[in-house]
BALOBA-1460 file (C-alpha; in Angstrom, 3 decimals):
// residues 212
<rec num="1" residu="m" x="0.000" y="0.000" z="0.000"/>
<rec num="2" residu="s" x="1.377" y="3.428" z="-0.932"/>
<rec num="3" residu="t" x="2.241" y="6.009" z="1.704"/>
<rec num="4" residu="q" x="-0.422" y="8.307" z="0.322"/>
<rec num="5" residu="k" x="-3.074" y="5.593" z="0.672"/>
<rec num="6" residu="k" x="-2.000" y="4.856" z="4.251"/>
<rec num="7" residu="i" x="-2.338" y="8.526" z="5.112"/>
<rec num="8" residu="e" x="-5.775" y="8.758" z="3.515"/>
<rec num="9" residu="e" x="-6.970" y="5.706" z="5.458"/>
<rec num="10" residu="s" x="-5.687" y="7.162" z="8.731"/>
<rec num="11" residu="l" x="-7.434" y="10.462" z="8.006"/>
<rec num="12" residu="s" x="-10.703" y="8.599" z="7.416"/>
<rec num="13" residu="r" x="-10.704" y="7.311" z="11.015"/>
<rec num="14" residu="p" x="-12.212" y="9.364" z="13.878"/>
<rec num="15" residu="v" x="-9.280" y="8.332" z="16.068"/>
<rec num="16" residu="c" x="-7.122" y="10.684" z="14.008"/>
<rec num="17" residu="g" x="-7.487" y="14.197" z="15.373"/>
<rec num="18" residu="g" x="-5.655" y="17.248" z="16.650"/>
<rec num="19" residu="w" x="-1.973" y="17.507" z="15.795"/>
<rec num="20" residu="d" x="-1.897" y="14.073" z="14.110"/>
<rec num="21" residu="r" x="-4.587" y="15.088" z="11.624"/>
<rec num="22" residu="a" x="-2.942" y="18.425" z="10.881"/>
<rec num="23" residu="f" x="0.426" y="16.703" z="10.323"/>
<rec num="24" residu="l" x="-0.989" y="14.028" z="8.008"/>
<rec num="25" residu="e" x="-2.906" y="16.604" z="5.975"/>
<rec num="26" residu="s" x="0.297" y="18.611" z="5.596"/>
<rec num="27" residu="i" x="2.307" y="15.558" z="4.492"/>
<rec num="28" residu="l" x="-0.439" y="14.521" z="2.086"/>
<rec num="29" residu="g" x="-0.319" y="17.970" z="0.535"/>
<rec num="30" residu="q" x="3.439" y="17.712" z="0.082"/>
<rec num="31" residu="l" x="3.195" y="14.279" z="-1.529"/>
<rec num="32" residu="s" x="0.466" y="15.431" z="-3.908"/>
<rec num="33" residu="k" x="2.867" y="18.118" z="-5.134"/>
<rec num="34" residu="g" x="5.576" y="15.530" z="-5.723"/>
<rec num="35" residu="n" x="7.769" y="16.714" z="-2.855"/>
<rec num="36" residu="t" x="10.186" y="14.319" z="-1.173"/>
<rec num="37" residu="l" x="9.914" y="13.887" z="2.590"/>
<rec num="38" residu="s" x="12.910" y="14.428" z="4.839"/>
<rec num="39" residu="v" x="14.260" y="11.637" z="7.036"/>
<rec num="40" residu="k" x="12.762" y="13.299" z="10.110"/>
<rec num="41" residu="q" x="9.365" y="13.673" z="8.416"/>
<rec num="42" residu="k" x="9.396" y="9.991" z="7.472"/>
<rec num="43" residu="q" x="10.218" y="8.996" z="11.039"/>
<rec num="44" residu="t" x="7.437" y="11.166" z="12.440"/>
<rec num="45" residu="l" x="5.028" y="9.916" z="9.799"/>
<rec num="46" residu="g" x="5.653" y="6.317" z="10.848"/>
<rec num="47" residu="k" x="4.823" y="7.146" z="14.466"/>
<rec num="48" residu="v" x="1.672" y="9.074" z="13.544"/>
<rec num="49" residu="l" x="0.385" y="6.332" z="11.239"/>
<rec num="50" residu="a" x="0.985" y="3.776" z="14.011"/>
<rec num="51" residu="r" x="-1.261" y="5.815" z="16.322"/>
<rec num="52" residu="n" x="-4.099" y="5.862" z="13.779"/>
<rec num="53" residu="t" x="-4.435" y="2.278" z="12.521"/>
<rec num="54" residu="a" x="-7.637" y="0.206" z="12.306"/>
<rec num="55" residu="e" x="-6.629" y="-1.471" z="15.573"/>
<rec num="56" residu="e" x="-6.211" y="1.901" z="17.283"/>
<rec num="57" residu="q" x="-9.621" y="2.908" z="15.935"/>
<rec num="58" residu="k" x="-11.214" y="-0.056" z="17.766"/>
<rec num="59" residu="k" x="-9.511" y="0.994" z="20.981"/>
<rec num="60" residu="h" x="-10.738" y="4.504" z="20.333"/>
<rec num="61" residu="e" x="-14.344" y="3.311" z="20.016"/>
<rec num="62" residu="n" x="-14.158" y="1.583" z="23.407"/>
<rec num="63" residu="w" x="-12.478" y="4.646" z="24.846"/>
<rec num="64" residu="s" x="-15.319" y="6.807" z="23.489"/>
<rec num="65" residu="l" x="-17.787" y="5.050" z="25.795"/>
<rec num="66" residu="i" x="-15.527" y="5.499" z="28.811"/>
<rec num="67" residu="y" x="-14.803" y="9.102" z="27.895"/>
<rec num="68" residu="d" x="-18.502" y="9.993" z="27.534"/>
<rec num="69" residu="k" x="-19.369" y="8.384" z="30.849"/>
<rec num="70" residu="e" x="-16.439" y="9.443" z="33.022"/>
<rec num="71" residu="y" x="-14.517" y="12.330" z="31.499"/>
<rec num="72" residu="r" x="-16.453" y="14.474" z="29.031"/>
<rec num="73" residu="s" x="-17.739" y="17.116" z="31.467"/>
<rec num="74" residu="s" x="-14.299" y="17.541" z="33.049"/>
<rec num="75" residu="a" x="-12.698" y="17.511" z="29.601"/>
<rec num="76" residu="v" x="-14.737" y="20.541" z="28.510"/>
<rec num="77" residu="v" x="-13.670" y="22.416" z="31.656"/>
<rec num="78" residu="l" x="-10.015" y="21.609" z="30.988"/>
<rec num="79" residu="a" x="-10.284" y="22.409" z="27.288"/>
<rec num="80" residu="s" x="-11.589" y="25.895" z="28.118"/>
<rec num="81" residu="y" x="-8.335" y="26.447" z="30.015"/>
<rec num="82" residu="h" x="-5.893" y="24.662" z="27.689"/>
<rec num="83" residu="i" x="-7.259" y="26.281" z="24.504"/>
<rec num="84" residu="s" x="-5.217" y="29.362" z="25.430"/>
<rec num="85" residu="q" x="-2.130" y="27.342" z="26.403"/>
<rec num="86" residu="p" x="0.358" y="26.085" z="23.774"/>
<rec num="87" residu="y" x="0.895" y="22.411" z="24.575"/>
<rec num="88" residu="y" x="-2.631" y="20.944" z="24.512"/>
<rec num="89" residu="k" x="-4.243" y="23.624" z="22.359"/>
<rec num="90" residu="a" x="-5.012" y="21.381" z="19.362"/>
<rec num="91" residu="m" x="-6.631" y="18.688" z="21.496"/>
<rec num="92" residu="a" x="-8.544" y="21.300" z="23.487"/>
<rec num="93" residu="g" x="-9.983" y="22.607" z="20.223"/>
<rec num="94" residu="d" x="-11.109" y="19.093" z="19.286"/>
<rec num="95" residu="i" x="-12.783" y="18.614" z="22.669"/>
<rec num="96" residu="l" x="-14.661" y="21.898" z="22.457"/>
<rec num="97" residu="i" x="-16.233" y="20.931" z="19.131"/>
<rec num="98" residu="g" x="-17.316" y="17.559" z="20.514"/>
<rec num="99" residu="h" x="-14.557" y="15.210" z="19.306"/>
<rec num="100" residu="v" x="-13.260" y="12.383" z="21.485"/>
<rec num="101" residu="p" x="-9.558" y="13.026" z="22.179"/>
<rec num="102" residu="e" x="-6.796" y="10.432" z="21.846"/>
<rec num="103" residu="r" x="-6.764" y="8.477" z="25.111"/>
<rec num="104" residu="g" x="-3.085" y="8.613" z="26.037"/>
<rec num="105" residu="k" x="-2.605" y="12.302" z="25.399"/>
<rec num="106" residu="f" x="-5.897" y="13.192" z="27.055"/>
<rec num="107" residu="l" x="-5.008" y="11.328" z="30.237"/>
<rec num="108" residu="r" x="-1.659" y="13.109" z="30.331"/>
<rec num="109" residu="m" x="-3.515" y="16.397" z="30.096"/>
<rec num="110" residu="y" x="-6.059" y="15.255" z="32.699"/>
<rec num="111" residu="d" x="-3.295" y="14.329" z="35.166"/>
<rec num="112" residu="n" x="-1.333" y="17.523" z="34.492"/>
<rec num="113" residu="k" x="-0.720" y="19.525" z="37.697"/>
<rec num="114" residu="y" x="-2.316" y="22.617" z="36.175"/>
<rec num="115" residu="s" x="-5.360" y="20.623" z="35.087"/>
<rec num="116" residu="k" x="-5.840" y="19.391" z="38.646"/>
<rec num="117" residu="k" x="-5.796" y="22.988" z="39.886"/>
<rec num="118" residu="v" x="-8.311" y="24.018" z="37.220"/>
<rec num="119" residu="l" x="-10.712" y="21.215" z="38.208"/>
<rec num="120" residu="t" x="-10.332" y="22.141" z="41.871"/>
<rec num="121" residu="q" x="-11.229" y="25.757" z="41.109"/>
<rec num="122" residu="h" x="-14.160" y="24.693" z="38.955"/>
<rec num="123" residu="a" x="-15.546" y="22.485" z="41.737"/>
<rec num="124" residu="a" x="-15.082" y="25.135" z="44.433"/>
<rec num="125" residu="a" x="-18.199" y="26.908" z="45.675"/>
<rec num="126" residu="p" x="-18.306" y="30.504" z="44.417"/>
<rec num="127" residu="k" x="-17.434" y="33.065" z="47.063"/>
<rec num="128" residu="y" x="-19.903" y="35.561" z="45.597"/>
<rec num="129" residu="a" x="-23.491" y="35.203" z="44.399"/>
<rec num="130" residu="l" x="-25.727" y="36.860" z="41.820"/>
<rec num="131" residu="g" x="-26.485" y="40.423" z="42.806"/>
<rec num="132" residu="d" x="-23.461" y="40.857" z="45.085"/>
<rec num="133" residu="y" x="-21.809" y="44.266" z="44.929"/>
<rec num="134" residu="l" x="-18.052" y="43.898" z="44.322"/>
<rec num="135" residu="i" x="-15.076" y="46.186" z="43.933"/>
<rec num="136" residu="p" x="-11.554" y="45.416" z="42.681"/>
<rec num="137" residu="r" x="-8.803" y="44.492" z="45.132"/>
<rec num="138" residu="s" x="-5.542" y="46.424" z="45.191"/>
<rec num="139" residu="s" x="-3.962" y="43.547" z="43.212"/>
<rec num="140" residu="f" x="-6.331" y="44.178" z="40.278"/>
<rec num="141" residu="d" x="-4.422" y="45.196" z="37.155"/>
<rec num="142" residu="s" x="-6.639" y="47.184" z="34.818"/>
<rec num="143" residu="y" x="-5.809" y="45.359" z="31.588"/>
<rec num="144" residu="r" x="-4.236" y="42.045" z="32.595"/>
<rec num="145" residu="h" x="-7.022" y="40.996" z="34.943"/>
<rec num="146" residu="i" x="-10.162" y="41.830" z="33.003"/>
<rec num="147" residu="e" x="-11.984" y="40.298" z="30.041"/>
<rec num="148" residu="f" x="-14.266" y="42.186" z="27.702"/>
<rec num="149" residu="e" x="-17.144" y="40.618" z="25.805"/>
<rec num="150" residu="g" x="-16.794" y="41.367" z="22.112"/>
<rec num="151" residu="d" x="-14.545" y="43.869" z="20.405"/>
<rec num="152" residu="m" x="-14.475" y="47.495" z="21.461"/>
<rec num="153" residu="i" x="-12.136" y="50.409" z="21.013"/>
<rec num="154" residu="w" x="-9.555" y="51.226" z="23.685"/>
<rec num="155" residu="a" x="-11.416" y="54.358" z="24.801"/>
<rec num="156" residu="n" x="-14.543" y="52.352" z="25.632"/>
<rec num="157" residu="q" x="-12.487" y="49.667" z="27.405"/>
<rec num="158" residu="n" x="-10.749" y="52.319" z="29.467"/>
<rec num="159" residu="k" x="-14.073" y="53.950" z="30.383"/>
<rec num="160" residu="l" x="-15.405" y="50.618" z="31.650"/>
<rec num="161" residu="i" x="-12.254" y="49.923" z="33.646"/>
<rec num="162" residu="q" x="-12.100" y="53.337" z="35.263"/>
<rec num="163" residu="n" x="-15.777" y="53.223" z="36.163"/>
<rec num="164" residu="f" x="-15.411" y="49.750" z="37.666"/>
<rec num="165" residu="k" x="-12.350" y="50.807" z="39.680"/>
<rec num="166" residu="k" x="-14.169" y="53.870" z="40.970"/>
<rec num="167" residu="r" x="-17.682" y="52.507" z="41.555"/>
<rec num="168" residu="g" x="-17.537" y="48.687" z="41.420"/>
<rec num="169" residu="g" x="-20.238" y="46.518" z="39.917"/>
<rec num="170" residu="f" x="-22.832" y="43.811" z="40.480"/>
<rec num="171" residu="v" x="-22.489" y="40.087" z="39.774"/>
<rec num="172" residu="i" x="-24.805" y="39.073" z="36.933"/>
<rec num="173" residu="e" x="-23.336" y="35.629" z="36.255"/>
<rec num="174" residu="v" x="-20.924" y="33.125" z="37.798"/>
<rec num="175" residu="c" x="-19.007" y="31.813" z="34.771"/>
<rec num="176" residu="k" x="-18.478" y="28.075" z="34.307"/>
<rec num="177" residu="e" x="-15.164" y="28.312" z="32.457"/>
<rec num="178" residu="i" x="-11.855" y="28.523" z="34.312"/>
<rec num="179" residu="h" x="-9.087" y="30.339" z="32.437"/>
<rec num="180" residu="s" x="-6.191" y="30.096" z="34.901"/>
<rec num="181" residu="a" x="-4.796" y="27.519" z="37.318"/>
<rec num="182" residu="a" x="-4.428" y="29.936" z="40.239"/>
<rec num="183" residu="k" x="-6.352" y="29.851" z="43.501"/>
<rec num="184" residu="g" x="-9.387" y="32.092" z="43.196"/>
<rec num="185" residu="a" x="-9.671" y="31.571" z="39.433"/>
<rec num="186" residu="k" x="-13.464" y="31.343" z="39.393"/>
<rec num="187" residu="r" x="-14.726" y="34.040" z="37.026"/>
<rec num="188" residu="y" x="-17.592" y="36.492" z="37.480"/>
<rec num="189" residu="k" x="-19.473" y="38.517" z="34.917"/>
<rec num="190" residu="l" x="-20.021" y="41.960" z="36.387"/>
<rec num="191" residu="l" x="-22.030" y="44.964" z="35.337"/>
<rec num="192" residu="p" x="-20.208" y="48.112" z="36.452"/>
<rec num="193" residu="i" x="-22.497" y="50.714" z="37.997"/>
<rec num="194" residu="g" x="-23.891" y="53.049" z="35.347"/>
<rec num="195" residu="e" x="-22.801" y="50.814" z="32.444"/>
<rec num="196" residu="t" x="-24.699" y="48.598" z="30.003"/>
<rec num="197" residu="i" x="-21.688" y="46.471" z="28.989"/>
<rec num="198" residu="s" x="-20.438" y="43.691" z="31.265"/>
<rec num="199" residu="i" x="-16.894" y="42.666" z="32.129"/>
<rec num="200" residu="i" x="-15.393" y="39.430" z="33.485"/>
<rec num="201" residu="v" x="-12.973" y="39.338" z="36.439"/>
<rec num="202" residu="e" x="-11.524" y="36.453" z="38.456"/>
<rec num="203" residu="e" x="-12.496" y="36.001" z="42.093"/>
<rec num="204" residu="r" x="-8.959" y="36.590" z="43.399"/>
<rec num="205" residu="f" x="-9.088" y="40.196" z="42.164"/>
<rec num="206" residu="l" x="-12.459" y="41.017" z="43.734"/>
<rec num="207" residu="k" x="-13.830" y="41.790" z="47.171"/>
<rec num="208" residu="g" x="-17.237" y="42.498" z="48.580"/>
<rec num="209" residu="a" x="-18.329" y="45.982" z="49.562"/>
<rec num="210" residu="k" x="-21.361" y="47.704" z="50.981"/>
<rec num="211" residu="k" x="-23.828" y="48.938" z="48.398"/>
<rec num="212" residu="r" x="-23.610" y="52.632" z="47.767"/>
């Protein structure tokens, strides 16, 4: 069987995803143009094809049942964190669109020390509730510690930040996603007083205050 055919068969299997799929598609494109693969590319290709055989597909199908039953909800939580990190970004993207990740790599991500911290923060009871009036702590950094919903010009961002720093805001949602592995990483959607556009800030940068 030709190398091109082996690649096409691997790409036809759901077990092939993330970085493996991107690599095989790239190699297939090179071969279709008549390019010769380097020694290193050939070595990597052999390893990738071995991870995406018919036998691995059967293992993947059994793993799909286990994943759906035991890991999927946690996987989505972790993917929301790792999608902005370099190492597991491709697999996180697959998870967020509903694909079953490769078992070995997923379990490495699941057992990662940062992943454990993210799951701990996700499971923690929120310190603040809907309607609570909050103000930023002294550790709050105007631009590093705030998220804006949608695109807006700098002037509007700055207006929101300054108003929040001066007057605080009310909790309108406790967000499900965790974006950092630090203690107090639970995120809150806040509506600054006098504003119609919400912001998102992590718990560790917030504190309660008496309503004005």
